[in-house]
C-alpha positions in Angstrom: 16.8 -18.8 10.0 18.6 -20.4 13.0 22.0 -18.9 12.1 20.5 -15.5 11.5 19.3 -15.1 15.1 22.7 -14.4 16.6 23.5 -12.1 13.7 20.3 -10.0 14.3 21.0 -9.6 18.0 24.7 -8.7 17.3 23.3 -5.8 15.2 21.1 -4.8 18.1 24.2 -4.7 20.3 25.6 -2.0 18.2 22.5 0.2 18.9 22.7 0.1 22.6 22.9 3.6 24.1 21.9 5.3 20.8 18.4 3.7 20.7 16.1 2.2 23.2 15.0 -1.5 22.8 11.6 -0.6 21.4 13.4 1.4 18.6 15.7 -1.4 17.4 13.2 -2.8 15.0 13.0 0.5 13.1 16.7 0.2 12.4 17.3 -3.5 11.9 14.2 -4.1 9.7 14.9 -1.6 7.0 18.6 -2.7 6.9 17.4 -6.3 6.5 15.1 -5.3 3.7 17.9 -3.4 2.0 20.3 -6.3 2.3 17.7 -8.7 0.8 17.1 -6.3 -2.1 20.9 -5.9 -2.6 21.2 -9.7 -2.7 18.4 -10.0 -5.2 20.1 -7.6 -7.6 23.6 -9.0 -7.2 23.8 -10.9 -10.5 22.0 -8.2 -12.4 23.9 -5.2 -11.1 26.0 -4.5 -14.2 23.0 -5.0 -16.4 21.0 -2.5 -14.4 23.8 0.1 -14.6 24.2 -0.3 -18.4 20.5 -0.2 -19.0 20.2 3.0 -16.8 22.8 4.7 -19.0 20.7 4.2 -22.1 17.2 5.0 -21.0 15.2 7.3 -18.8 11.6 7.9 -17.5 8.9 5.4 -18.2 11.0 3.7 -20.9 13.6 2.9 -18.3 11.0 1.0 -16.1 9.9 -1.2 -19.1 13.5 -1.8 -20.3 14.7 -2.8 -16.8 11.9 -5.2 -16.3 12.6 -6.8 -19.7 16.3 -7.0 -19.1 16.4 -8.1 -15.5 13.1 -9.9 -15.0 12.7 -8.0 -11.7 9.9 -5.6 -10.8 12.3 -3.1 -9.3 15.8 -1.7 -9.9 18.5 0.5 -8.6 20.6 2.9 -10.7 23.3 3.7 -8.1 26.9 2.7 -8.6 27.0 1.4 -5.0 26.2 -1.9 -3.3 27.0 -3.0 0.3 30.6 -3.9 -0.6 31.3 -0.7 -2.4 29.8 1.4 0.3 32.4 0.0 2.8 35.3 1.1 0.5 34.7 4.8 1.3 34.0 5.1 5.1 34.4 8.9 5.1 31.4 9.3 2.7 29.4 6.4 3.9 26.4 8.5 5.0 26.1 10.4 1.7 26.7 7.3 -0.4 24.2 5.1 1.5 21.5 7.8 1.2 22.3 8.0 -2.5 22.0 4.2 -2.8 18.7 4.1 -1.1 17.2 7.0 -3.1 18.3 5.4 -6.4 15.7 2.6 -6.3 12.8 2.6 -8.7 9.8 4.6 -7.6 7.8 1.5 -6.6 10.3 0.9 -3.8 8.7 3.2 -1.3 9.4 1.0 1.8 12.4 2.9 3.3 10.4 6.1 3.9 8.1 4.1 6.1 11.0 3.8 8.6 12.3 7.3 8.2 15.5 5.7 7.0 17.5 8.7 6.0 17.1 10.0 9.6 18.2 6.5 10.8 21.3 6.7 8.7 22.2 10.2 10.0 21.6 9.2 13.6 23.8 6.2 13.3 26.5 8.2 11.6 26.4 11.0 14.2 27.0 8.3 16.9 29.8 6.5 15.0 27.6 3.4 14.5 26.9 3.5 10.8 30.0 1.8 9.5 29.7 -1.0 12.1 26.0 -1.7 11.2 26.6 -1.6 7.4 29.7 -3.9 7.9 27.6 -6.4 9.9 24.9 -6.5 7.2 27.4 -6.8 4.4 28.6 -10.0 6.1 25.3 -11.9 6.0 24.2 -13.7 3.0 20.5 -13.1 2.2 20.7 -14.3 -1.4 17.7 -16.5 -2.4 20.1 -19.4 -2.9 20.9 -19.2 0.8 17.7 -18.0 2.3 14.4 -19.0 0.6 11.4 -16.7 0.2 9.6 -18.7 2.9 12.5 -18.4 5.3 12.8 -14.7 4.6 9.2 -14.1 5.4 9.6 -16.0 8.7 12.7 -14.0 9.4 10.8 -10.7 9.1 8.1 -12.0 11.4 10.6 -13.3 13.9 12.3 -9.9 14.0 9.0 -8.1 14.6 8.1 -10.5 17.3 11.4 -10.3 19.1 11.7 -6.5 19.0 8.0 -6.1 20.1 8.5 -8.6 22.9 11.6 -6.6 24.1 9.5 -3.4 24.3 6.3 -5.0 25.7 4.4 -4.2 22.5 1.7 -6.3 20.8 3.6 -8.3 18.2 0.5 -10.3 17.3 -1.1 -7.2 15.8 1.3 -7.5 12.9 1.0 -11.1 11.9 -1.0 -14.3 12.3 0.6 -17.7 13.4 1.5 -19.9 10.4 -0.5 -22.9 11.8 -3.7 -20.9 11.8 -3.0 -19.5 8.3 -2.4 -23.0 6.9 -5.7 -24.2 8.3 -7.5 -21.3 6.7 -5.8 -21.7 3.4 -6.5 -25.5 3.3 -10.2 -24.8 4.1 -10.4 -22.2 1.3 -8.8 -24.5 -1.2 -10.9 -27.6 -0.1 -13.8 -26.9 -2.5 -11.5 -26.5 -5.5 -9.2 -29.5 -5.2 -9.4 -30.6 -8.9 -9.2 -27.2 -10.6 -6.2 -26.2 -8.5 -4.2 -29.2 -9.7 -4.7 -28.4 -13.4 -1.8 -27.5 -15.5 -1.0 -23.7 -15.5 -4.0 -22.8 -13.3 -4.1 -19.1 -12.4 -5.8 -17.8 -9.2 -5.9 -14.5 -7.3 -5.6 -14.1 -3.5 -6.4 -10.9 -1.6 -5.8 -9.8 2.0 -7.3 -6.4 3.1 -5.4 -6.5 6.4 -2.2 -7.9 5.0 0.2 -7.2 7.9 3.7 -8.5 6.9 2.2 -10.7 4.1 2.0 -14.0 6.0 -1.4 -15.0 4.8 -0.5 -14.2 1.2 2.8 -16.1 1.5 1.3 -19.2 3.0 -1.5 -19.2 0.3 1.2 -19.3 -2.4 3.3 -21.8 -0.6 0.4 -24.2 -0.1 -0.8 -23.9 -3.7 2.7 -24.6 -5.1 2.9 -27.7 -2.9 -0.2 -29.0 -4.6 0.7 -27.8 -8.1 4.2 -26.4 -8.8 2.9 -25.1 -12.2 0.1 -23.1 -10.6 0.3 -19.3 -10.6 -1.1 -17.3 -7.7 -1.3 -13.5 -8.0 -1.2 -11.8 -4.6 -2.9 -8.6 -3.6 -2.9 -6.8 -0.2 -3.6 -3.6 1.6 -2.1 -2.6 5.0 -2.6 0.4 7.2 0.6 0.1 9.3 3.6 1.7 7.4 6.3 -0.7 8.6 4.2 -3.8 8.1 3.3 -2.6 4.6 7.1 -2.1 3.9 7.9 -5.6 5.0 5.0 -7.1 3.1 6.0 -5.3 -0.1 9.6 -6.4 0.3 8.5 -10.0 0.8 6.4 -9.9 -2.4 9.5 -8.6 -4.2 11.4 -11.7 -3.2 8.6 -13.9 -4.6 8.6 -12.1 -8.0 5.1 -10.8 -7.4 3.9 -7.5 -8.8 4.6 -5.1 -5.9 2.1 -2.7 -7.3 -0.5 -5.1 -5.9 0.5 -4.2 -2.4 -1.1 -0.9 -1.3 -0.9 1.2 1.8 -4.0 2.6 3.5 -7.0 2.1 5.7 -9.2 -0.5 3.9 -12.3 0.8 5.7 -11.8 4.3 4.5 -10.6 3.6 1.0 -10.6 0.2 -0.8 -7.5 0.4 -3.0 -8.9 -2.4 -5.2 -12.4 -1.1 -5.5 -12.8 -2.3 -9.1 -11.5 -5.8 -8.5 -12.8 -9.1 -7.1 -10.8 -12.2 -6.3 -10.9 -16.0 -6.3 -9.8 -16.2 -2.6 -9.8 -13.7 0.2 -8.1 -14.0 3.6 -8.1 -11.7 6.6 -7.3 -11.5 10.3 -8.7 -8.0 11.2 -8.1 -6.5 14.7 -10.5 -7.5 17.4 -12.3 -4.9 19.5 -10.6 -2.0 17.7 -12.8 1.0 17.0 -13.5 2.4 13.6 -13.9 6.1 14.6 -11.2 7.2 12.1 -13.2 5.6 9.3 -16.7 6.5 10.5 -17.4 9.2 8.0 -16.5 7.0 5.0 -18.1 3.9 6.4 -21.4 5.6 7.1 -21.4 7.2 3.6 -21.1 3.8 2.0 -23.8 2.4 4.3 -26.1 5.1 3.0 -25.3 4.2 -0.6 -27.1 0.8 0.0 -26.1 -1.9 -2.4 -23.6 0.4 -4.1 -21.6 0.5 -0.9 -19.7 -2.2 0.9 -21.5 -1.8 4.2 -25.1 -1.9 3.1 -26.2 -4.7 5.5 -25.6 -2.9 8.7 -23.2 -1.2 11.0 -21.6 -2.7 14.1 -20.8 -0.7 17.2 -18.1 1.9 16.6 -16.1 0.2 19.3 -15.4 -2.9 17.1 -15.0 -3.1 13.3 -14.7 -6.8 12.8 -18.1 -7.1 11.1 -17.2 -4.3 8.7 -14.4 -6.5 7.4 -16.9 -9.4 7.0 -19.0 -7.3 4.7 -15.9 -6.0 2.9 -14.8 -9.5 2.1 -18.1 -10.4 0.6 -17.7 -7.4 -1.8 -14.3 -8.7 -2.8 -15.3 -12.3 -3.7 -15.5 -13.0 -7.4 -19.2 -13.0 -8.4 -21.0 -16.3 -8.7 -21.7 -15.7 -12.4 -17.9 -15.5 -13.0 -17.1 -18.7 -11.1 -17.6 -17.5 -7.5 -15.2 -16.7 -4.7 -14.3 -17.9 -1.3 -13.1 -16.0 1.8 -11.7 -16.9 5.2 -11.6 -14.5 8.1 -10.5 -14.9 11.8 -12.9 -13.3 14.3 -13.5 -13.4 18.0 -16.8 -14.7 19.4 -18.7 -11.4 19.4 -19.8 -11.4 15.7 -21.6 -14.7 16.4 -24.1 -13.3 18.8 -23.6 -9.6 19.8 -26.5 -7.2 19.4 -30.2 -7.9 19.7 -32.9 -8.2 17.0 -32.6 -5.6 14.3 -29.4 -4.2 15.7 -26.5 -3.6 13.3 -24.7 -6.9 14.0 -27.9 -8.9 13.8 -28.8 -7.3 10.5 -25.3 -8.2 9.2 -25.8 -11.9 10.3 -29.3 -11.9 8.7 -27.9 -10.7 5.4 -25.0 -13.2 5.4 -27.3 -16.1 6.3 -30.3 -15.2 4.1 -28.0 -14.6 1.1 -26.5 -18.1 1.9 -22.9 -16.7 2.1 -21.7 -18.6 5.2 -20.2 -21.9 4.4 -18.7 -23.0 7.7 -17.5 -21.6 11.0 -14.7 -23.3 12.9 -14.0 -22.8 16.6 -10.3 -22.7 17.2 -8.4 -23.6 20.4 -7.8 -20.8 22.9 -4.2 -19.5 23.3 -3.7 -19.8 19.5 -2.6 -16.2 18.8 0.3 -14.1 20.0 -1.7 -11.2 21.5 -4.8 -12.8 22.9 -5.8 -16.0 24.6 -9.6 -15.6 23.9 -11.7 -17.9 21.8 -11.4 -17.3 18.1 -13.4 -18.6 15.1 -12.6 -19.0 11.4 -15.5 -18.1 9.1 -15.4 -19.5 5.6 -17.7 -17.5 3.1 -18.7 -18.8 -0.3 -21.0 -17.1 -2.8 -21.4 -20.1 -5.0 -21.7 -23.1 -2.7 -21.7 -26.8 -3.7 -25.3 -28.1 -4.2 -25.2 -30.2 -1.0 -24.1 -27.2 1.1 -26.7 -24.7 -0.1 -29.1 -23.4 2.5 -27.0 -24.7 5.4 -24.1 -23.8 7.6 -21.5 -26.3 8.9 -20.3 -25.6 12.4 -17.0 -27.4 13.4 -15.8 -27.5 17.0 -12.0 -27.8 16.8 -11.4 -26.1 20.1 -10.0 -29.3 21.5 -7.7 -30.0 18.6 -4.3 -28.6 19.7 -0.8 -29.5 20.7 1.0 -27.7 23.5 4.0 -25.7 22.3 7.4 -26.4 23.8 7.9 -22.8 24.4 5.1 -20.2 24.3 5.3 -17.0 22.4 3.3 -14.2 24.1 -0.2 -15.5 24.6 0.4 -18.3 22.1 0.9 -21.6 24.0 -0.9 -23.9 21.6 -0.6 -24.8 18.0 -2.5 -27.0 15.5 -0.3 -29.9 14.3 -0.3 -31.1 10.7 -2.3 -34.2 11.7 -4.9 -32.0 13.5 -5.2 -29.7 10.6 -5.8 -32.6 8.3 -8.4 -33.9 10.7 -10.3 -30.6 10.7 -10.2 -30.3 6.9 -11.4 -33.9 6.8 -14.4 -33.1 9.0 -15.2 -30.2 6.7 -14.9 -32.4 3.6 -17.1 -35.1 5.0 -19.9 -32.6 5.7 -21.7 -34.8 8.1 -23.3 -34.4 11.5 -21.1 -35.8 14.3 -19.4 -35.0 17.6 -17.4 -32.1 16.2 -19.6 -31.1 13.2 -23.2 -29.8 13.0 -25.0 -29.2 9.7 -27.8 -26.7 10.2 -30.2 -24.9 7.9 -29.7 -21.1 7.8 -33.2 -20.7 9.3 -32.0 -22.4 12.5 -30.2 -19.1 13.4 -33.2 -16.8 13.0 -35.8 -15.7 15.6 -38.5 -13.2 16.3 -38.3 -11.0 19.4 -41.9 -10.5 20.5 -43.1 -8.0 23.0 -45.4 -9.4 25.7 -47.8 -7.0 27.4 -49.9 -7.3 30.5 -52.7 -5.0 31.6 -52.3 -1.9 33.8 -54.4 -2.2 37.0 -55.8 0.6 39.0 -55.7 0.8 42.8 -58.7 -1.5 43.1 -57.1 -4.2 40.9 -59.3 -3.4 38.0 -58.0 -3.3 34.4 -57.4 0.2 33.1 -58.8 0.6 29.5 -58.5 3.1 26.7 -61.4 4.9 25.0 -61.9 1.9 22.7 -62.2 -0.4 25.7 -58.9 -2.1 25.1 -56.7 -2.8 28.1 -53.8 -0.4 28.6 -50.3 -2.1 28.9 -48.3 -1.8 32.0 -44.8 -0.8 31.0 -43.4 -2.2 34.2 -44.7 -5.7 33.4 -43.6 -5.5 29.7 -41.4 -8.4 28.7 -39.8 -9.8 25.5 -39.4 -13.4 24.3 -37.3 -14.8 21.5 -39.2 -17.2 19.3 -37.0 -19.4 17.0 -38.0 -19.6 13.4 -37.9 -23.3 13.8 -40.0 -23.5 17.0 -42.3 -26.5 16.9 -40.4 -28.0 14.0 -41.4 -25.2 11.7 -39.6 -25.8 8.5 -40.8 -22.7 6.7 -38.4 -20.3 8.5 -39.5 -16.7 8.5 -42.4 -17.6 6.1 -44.2 -19.4 9.0 -44.1 -16.3 11.2 -47.7 -15.8 12.5 -48.5 -19.4 13.2 -45.1 -20.1 14.9 -45.4 -17.0 17.1 -48.9 -17.9 18.1 -48.0 -21.5 18.9 -45.1 -20.3 21.0 -47.2 -17.9 22.9 -50.0 -20.4 23.5 -47.5 -23.0 24.9 -44.8 -20.9 26.6 -46.5 -17.7 27.8 -50.2 -17.9 28.1 -50.3 -20.8 30.7 -48.2 -18.6 33.0 -49.8 -15.2 32.4 -53.3 -15.7 31.0 -54.0 -12.0 30.8 -51.0 -11.3 28.5 -51.0 -10.5 24.8 -48.5 -9.8 22.0 -48.0 -6.3 20.6 -47.3 -7.4 17.0 -46.3 -3.9 16.0 -43.1 -4.3 18.1 -42.1 -7.7 16.7 -38.5 -7.7 15.4 -36.4 -10.2 13.4 -33.0 -11.3 14.8 -30.2 -13.7 13.9 -27.5 -15.2 16.1 -25.2 -18.2 15.9 -25.2 -19.7 19.4 -22.1 -21.8 18.7 -21.3 -22.8 22.4 -25.0 -23.8 23.0 -25.1 -26.0 19.9 -22.1 -28.0 21.1 -23.0 -28.0 24.8 -22.8 -31.4 26.4 -24.7 -31.9 29.6 -22.6 -33.3 32.4 -24.9 -34.5 35.3 -23.9 -33.3 38.8 -22.2 -35.8 41.1 -24.6 -37.8 43.4 -25.2 -36.1 46.8 -23.9 -39.2 48.6 -20.6 -39.0 46.8 -20.2 -35.3 47.6 -21.2 -35.9 51.2 -18.6 -38.7 51.5 -15.8 -36.4 50.1 -16.8 -33.6 52.5 -16.7 -35.9 55.5 -13.2 -37.2 54.4 -11.9 -33.6 54.2 -13.4 -32.6 57.5 -11.9 -35.7 59.2 -8.5 -34.7 57.7 -8.7 -31.2 59.0 -9.7 -32.3 62.5 -6.7 -34.7 62.5 -4.4 -31.8 61.5 -5.9 -29.5 64.2 -5.3 -32.2 66.9 -1.7 -32.5 65.8 -1.3 -28.7 66.2 -2.9 -28.7 69.6 -0.5 -31.3 70.9 
């Protein structure tokens, strides 16, 4: 990719004055895709033309696939070199070339490419741009599929950076993806190395296809004979176009890449997968999908969002539920999913709120395998704390009924040159260390194995009597004291309080024990309104890994203060002189 950088920016130089910097990507990216497709067809061009002369319609699609081994084709007489032979008709011929692709190549319309061609031609730039692209070799023999995927992402980042846009919304850093993929594959080491193994991977927020590409790359490193079928859905038109183009290069079925809002419509509603990966947007509202989401919520177990609804301001936990619905059922061998989230899904929302109900469902159904805290400054568009959740609907026996928490927040290497908010990365050695901690499945400094009941609690309502002006208790007709709403309070009682091992089953005894020990000694006239008791779940990750650091001795602090005061006085005397 190193020698392509100067080439890309030389193309951008041809656009100055005609387009603004934030528009460069809409021109360079579709031309890059077109040149890659052109290179892929190079050795099959004559075969495509002869096949097109013999067949039409649906028969043509089947015959082309059989003859060329490609999932797409182009029936035009043109290619990049032939286009340059007729400069006067370049606009018309290039449009004819682009529109002669098979119907499954719908990527150019995502960029409004015909208008791009016309604008470049009107400004005497079209020949220069086509000539530049014709001079670069994007044949797979020169640029591998992995390098091509990285080139697409590099272009997106550079153009977004030039226009102060959020490049990180479009793709996830490769170091983070490789960690997720290794964690997903960790529980299936032996089967994945079997001869001719076939697996499916799905990403509902596919972006430019980085997660799908890395999953395929990592599996082939383990087992060259393995076959991974990739599926993805993406809402952004240009990212969808790049993802689809990348899948073409890999020989994947490009019909498995669909465009659309996953929350509104699941384009793979009848399918489940061996592995799922996702990096959904953080803190982005789901207002546009609200009607569809709420309808599925009302459908109960028939819908994807039956467990609960998060605040409309943030849709992360909707994608959590969606992934569960896409994992292959346990009776068919089970599925695993990995998703990157910020900290809010761990704890946001009180007892019986939408987020709490979602956590309750995930934990009580024993779907959460592990949660890993990543270093900050890992992603291109945010420096906040992020977490990888690994879900599994058919856990290994030793993992059932538990959740492993891994604190990898300190496992990072400083990048030589930052990219946006990304200043840190996880090295190969650090990735292996994290996966090793997961595999070991033991309590330690960076790992905690906790029963799912550890995250549950009851929120109890503590009442105190209303007093009249004379300080006497006000009672109702039955003689019971009336509660004073101003003194009303709530307490969270952990399921495991007092070493209760029965979880939610030991409710009454645990609540009473808590009240007797923690509340009654301080407010003897208080009582619990059991009708208001609610169930809640949270995952207090930071608290679980908190390490107490004792304060410095007062003598040491006093000594430091005296030293600083003495220094200041010395400086003041020097000024006075």
